[in-house]
N, C-alpha and C positions, 0 to 999 in steps of 0.2 A: 800684751793687751789684745784682746780678741776683736777682730774686725768682722763686720757683717755686710752682706750686699742686700740692698733693698730695692724694690721697684717703686720709683716715686709716684708714678701715676696710680698705683694700687695701694699706696700707703697714706692713710688719712692724716698722718703727722707731718707730711712734706710741706703743704702750704703754710701751715702754722709755723713751722721752723723758718721758712723763708721770710714770713712776716716779722719774726724776731730778729733775724740775723742782719746786721747793718750792711753787709757787703753783698747781699743777694740782688740780682738784677732780673730783668725780664727774660734772659737766656736761661736762667735756672727755673723758670716758671712752669707749671704744669701745662700752661697754654702753649708755650714754645715746644715742650716736649711732645704734646699731642699733635702739633702741627707736623713735627718731624716724623712721628710715627705714621700719621695719616697719609702723608705725601710720599715718603721714602721708605717706609717700613723699618726705620731705625728704632730699636728697643733701647729704652733708657735704663740705666742701673747706677745706683749711688752706693758708695762705700762709706761706712761709718764705724766709729768705735762705740756708739751708743747701743744699749741693750734694746732688745725687742719690746720690753715693758716700759721703757722710759721715753721721755720726749727726745727728739733728735737734737744733738748738741753740736754735731759737726758732720760734714759730708763732702765728698768730691763726687760729682755726677758726670757720667760718660753716656755716650751712645755707642753701641756696637755696630760698626760699619764692616759688613762682610761682602766683598766684591770679587768676582773672578778677574776683574780688570785692574783694580788698584789695591787688592790685597785685604787683609783682615787687620783692623785696628780699632783701638778704644779712643774716641774723640771727645774732648771736653770743651765745646760741643760743636756739632756740625753747624756751619753757616752762622756761628756766633762771632761777634767781633772780639768778645772776651767772656771768659767764664771763670770767675774766682773760685779756687778751692776754699770752701767755707769752713776753714779750720783755723783755730785761734792759738792752740798751744803746740809747742814743739814736741811734746810727747805724743800728742794725737798725730801730728804730721809724720813723725818717724814711724809709728805703727801703721798708718795707712800706706806709707811708701813702701814698707816691707811687704804688706799684703798684696799691693798692686804689682810689685816686682815678681812675687810668686804667681800671680794671675798671668802676667805676660809670659813667663817662662813655661808654666805648666799647661796652659791653654793654647800656646803656640800663636799668640798675637804677633804681628809684625812689629808693632810699636803702640804706645800710648801717647797721646798728645795733649798737653795742658796749655791752656790760653789765659794765663792770669793777667789781671789788670795791673798788678803791682809785682815787683821782683819776688820771686819765690825760692825758698831754699827747700829742696826736695831731696832727702838723703837716700841714695840708691846706688847700687853698683852697675846698673844698667848703662849701656852707652847712651850719652846725652848730646843732642845737637840743638841748636837754636837758630831762629830767624827773628828779625825785628821789623816793627811797623811803627807808624805814627798813631797817636790817639789824641782826640780833641774833645774837651768838655767845657761848656760855658756855665759859669755860676749865675744862676738867675735870681739870687737873693737880693742884689742891689735894686734900687728904684728903677722903674722902667725908663724914665728919662735918662738916668745914668747909663743904662745899658745902651740906649741909642747914641749917647755921646761917645761911648767907647768904640763904636763902629768905625771902620776905616772911611774917612771923609770922601775922598775922591772916587771910591769905588762902591762900597756897600750902601752908604747913606744916599749917595746920588742915584743908585739904581732903585732904591726903594721909593724915593721921591719921583723918579721917572715913571715907575709903575702906577703910582697915585695920579700923576698928571695925565697918563694915558688911559685912566679909567678902567684899568683891568678889573675884571670881576673876580671876586674870591668865593669859592664854595667848599664846603667840607661835608663829608659823609662816608658811608661805607656800603652803600647799596650796590646792586649789580651794575647799574649804570655808571657809578663812580669807578668801580673795579674795571669795567670795560674801557673807560676813557684812560685810566691809569695804565692798563696793560698795552694799549695801543701806543701810548707814548714810550713806555718802557721798551717795546719791541723796536721802536724807531731808534732809541738811544743805543740799545745793544747792537743793532745793525750798524750804526755809525761807528761804534767802537770795534766792529767786527768780531762780535761775540755773540753766542747763542743766548736767547733769553731763558730765564728760569721758566719751569712749567707753570702755566696759569693756575693749576690746582693748588701750587704752593701758596699763592696769594689768597685764593679762595679759603684755604684752611686756616691761614693766619687770621682772616676776617672772621671766620666761624669761631675760632678758638679764643681770640682775645675780645670779641664783642665791642662794646662801646670804648674800650680802652684804645682801640685802633682807629685812626682817621686817615682817610684819603683827602688830601688838600689839593684843589684844582685852581689854577689861574686860567681865566677864559679872556679871549680877545674877540670881540664881535660874536659872542656866544659860542665860540670855538675853544675847547679845551687845548691850551698850548704848553702847559707845564703841570707836573704833578709831584707830590711827595707823599710818602707813607710814613706816619709817625705812630709810635705806640707808647702809651703812658704806663708806668709801672712804679709803684711806691712813690718816691719823690722825684722821679726822673722821666723826662720825655726823651725818646730816642727817635733820632732821625735815621731811618733804616734804609729806605730807597727813594731815589729821585730820578725823574725823567723829564725830558722836554723836547719840543720841536725848536731846533736851532734857529729857524727862520725868525723867531719872535724873541730871541735872546736879548736884543737891544732894548727891549721894553722893560727888563727887570723883573721878569715873571718869577724866576726862582728866588730872587731876593725878597719879593713880595710874600711868597709862601713861607720862607723861613721866619720872616719878621711876624707874620700872622701867628705862626706856630709858637714863637717866643711870647707874644701877647697872650695867647691862649693859655700857655703854660703858666705864665705869672697870674692870670685870673683864677686858674685852678689851684693855686698854691704850690706849685712844683718848685723844686730848688735847682735842678739841673737840666741842661740840654746836652745829651750824649750825641756828638757828631760822628761817632764811629771811628772805624780803622781806615788808615790810608796806607796803601802799598808803597814800599821803597821805589823812588823814581817818579813819583806823582807830585812833583813840586808844585804845579799849578793848583792841585786840589789842596795841598797843605797851606798854600798862600790864601786861598779862598776862605778856608776855616779859620785861619789866623785873623783875617780881617773882620770877623765877628767878634773878636775879643776872647775867643776861646783859648783855654790853656792847653799847651801841647806837651805830651809826654811820650815815653817810649813803651810799646808793648813788645814783650818777648815771649814768643811761643816756644815751647820746649817738647821735643820728642825723646822718648825713652825705649829702648829696645835692645835686642840681643847683640846687634851688629851695627857698625857705622853705615853699612849699605842700607839697612832697612829704615834707619832714622834719618837718612839723608835729606836735608832741604837743599833745593837748588840755590846757588849763589846768585847774586843780582845780576851779573852779566849773563848767566845761563837762563835765569828767568826772562830777561829781556829778549834773548835769542828765541826762546820757546814761545814767547808771546807774539813776536813778530811773525814767526812761522805759523803759528795758529791763526793769527788774524789774516794772513795772506791766504790760507786755506779757505776760511770762512767767507772771505771777500769774493771768492770765485765760485761759490756755491749758491744755488737758488735760496730765497728766503725761507721757502717751505721746508727745504732740506735742513737748513740751519736750525729752524725751530724744532724739528724732529730729533736732531742731534742734541738739543738742549734738553728735551724731555728724557732722553736716554742718559746723557752725560751726568746730570747733577746727582742722580741716584749713586753713582760710583764716586763722585768728587768728595762728599762728606765735609 
């Protein structure tokens, strides 16, 4: 079966294909691919068995990440929590797997990485390694009162009510002022975690590319923004992508208020799911936080396929923890301006 490469951003069939396919997400969207290209220079390519004359019936989309620091690889997709291969038949999957294996071997890619939302059988003779994460999704189809009843009583419900008693102000938008408040809080949060912030232009491009589907939601105390989340609506799902706060105001329940407002907004808009995103191994506190919203927890398994074990190696949990501690120690001893510059350079190579 013949496989073809197409450029999703130049192919008028792409968005129509995503509209039809039940497993497409915001990470497949032209808006996400444009933001990646505009910010980091990543070029998107999709592999399909569909002919050039017919509607697209299946596809796996990648970005080509070529870095002198981290190597050459095909990632599906950079900075995406998940990106389903939109392939429904075993025959198509087999043909695409063979074509991608040839691509990796013939073009000298270090590896390709696939981030499916569900377990994936991908027949190939390439070396295969995996790493797992947690994923949470909240079903929004029940009545709003039932959704509230399902929240954790002594934590989540109490924090929402505390925020209402404290008369925290809620605002939403995507203007330059909203983005400036969001980025200030994000920089504070990343500094607290001893990590460099993503470049501001990344968020500017997300706002430009997603338009009204993206909202920055702010909680204010005495007219001062103290917490912010960024959500993106796509098809029937609202994705909670980024969050940040000033911890001095955590006792007021500001993050809980923002998420509850997002749930109410999603229900009013007729959306069916809230995507809480990926959680790394070892982040038990974040897993607990998401579980307390009544979200369903599942396992994400990322897979790398390459020529050798060395090229596809994921760090194990103990190594990741050690490297994380070392990185945080380094960043904690650098000036904030230097850490910010490192972030602007680093994320281009991270993919």
